[in-house]
Structure formats: C-alpha cells, structure tokens
N, C-alpha and C positions, 0 to 999 in steps of 0.2 A: 403405780399410783394413778389415780383417775385423771390427773392433770395431762396425761399424754393425749387425751381426747382433744384438749385445747390446741395442742401443737398440730394435730391433723386438721382441725377446723380453721386454722389460721389462713390457709389458702383461700378459703371462701368467706373470710371475715367481712369484706366490703360488699359482696354481692348477695349474701345469704343471711337472712334475719335469724335463722336458727343457729348458725355458726356464731354469729355476733353475740346472741344471747348466751350461748354455751360458754364462750370464752369469758364473758363478763361474770357469769355465775361461778366459774372455776376460780377466777381471780378473787372474787369476794369470799369464796369458801376458804381458800388458802390464807387470806388475810385474817379471817376469824380464827383459823387454826393457829396462826402465828401469834395473834393477840392472846389467845388462851394459854399457850405455852409460856409466853412472857409473864403472864400474871402470877403463875404459881408453880410452874413445872420445870423451870430451868434450874440447874443443869441436867436434871434427870432425863429430859426429853431433847437433849442436845442434838442427837442424830436426826430426829424428826424435824427439829427447828432448821437445821442446816439443809436438809432435804427440801423443805418448803421453799427456802431461799433459792436453791438451785432450780426448782420447778418454775418459780416466778421469773427468774433470769432467762430460762429456756423459753418460756412463753413470750417474753418480750423479744428475744432474738428471732424466734420463728415468725412473729408478727412482722417484724422489720424486714426479714429475709423475703417473706412471701408477699409483702405489700410495701415496696420500697418508698412510695410516696405517702405513706400513712401519716396522717396528722389527726390524731383522734384522742379523745379524753382517756381512753384505755391506756395509752402510753404514759400519760401523766399520772394516772392512778398507779400503774406498775412502778414507775420511778419513785413516787412518794412512798409506796410500801417498801421498796428495796432500800431506800435511804434510811428508813425508820428501823431497820433491823439492828439489834443490839450487837456490839462487838463481844464475842464470846471466845474464850480460850479453849482450844482443843488440845487434847492430849495426843502426843505422837502415837502412831500405830505401833504397838508393841509386838505385832505378829510378823514383822518384817525381819528377815534374816539378812544381815549385812555380810556380803561375801568379800573376801580379800581381793586386793588389787593385783 
C-alpha cells in the first residue's frame, strides 16, 4: 500500500515540508477511503477497511517513534480518525489447521 511512503517520511516530518505534506496527504486519502467503505461497502470490503486502520495506526506509531516530542495537529487528526472506526466483526480464519497437543 502506498501508505508505506508516509512511514519512511516520518523521520523528516518536522524538518522537511515535502515529508510533512506527504504524510498529511496520505492520512487524508486513507480517511476518504475509510469513509467511502463505511458508506456502502461494508462488510464486502472488510479486509481493506481493517488494512486502512492498521496503516493509520502504523503511521501514528512511526510519527511518535521518529519524533518523540511531536505535538502536532496530525496526531489529533489520526486519533480522531482511529476513534471513528466502526466496530466490525471478523470471521475466524478458516485456513488454520489446529494441531494436537
């Protein structure tokens, strides 16, 4: 997923305007994708929905790891988006073979 670019850019978030703009663009894009799936495509797009959530969580974690003193609106935006995800039920993975003990 193209969101990996944001994780690499997080090291330069505070010093580089391009990295800053890139991360903000990626977060906005993932939010739009999340909103579109919520409108009409759940549960058909459940895997993508959950993948978007993981990408946003990862972006937040990388920003905090690479910028420990970061106090920026992007963190508030990420938190607001993450809190807004719907609780969805996932089916257990049926491709797992349970071995005896």
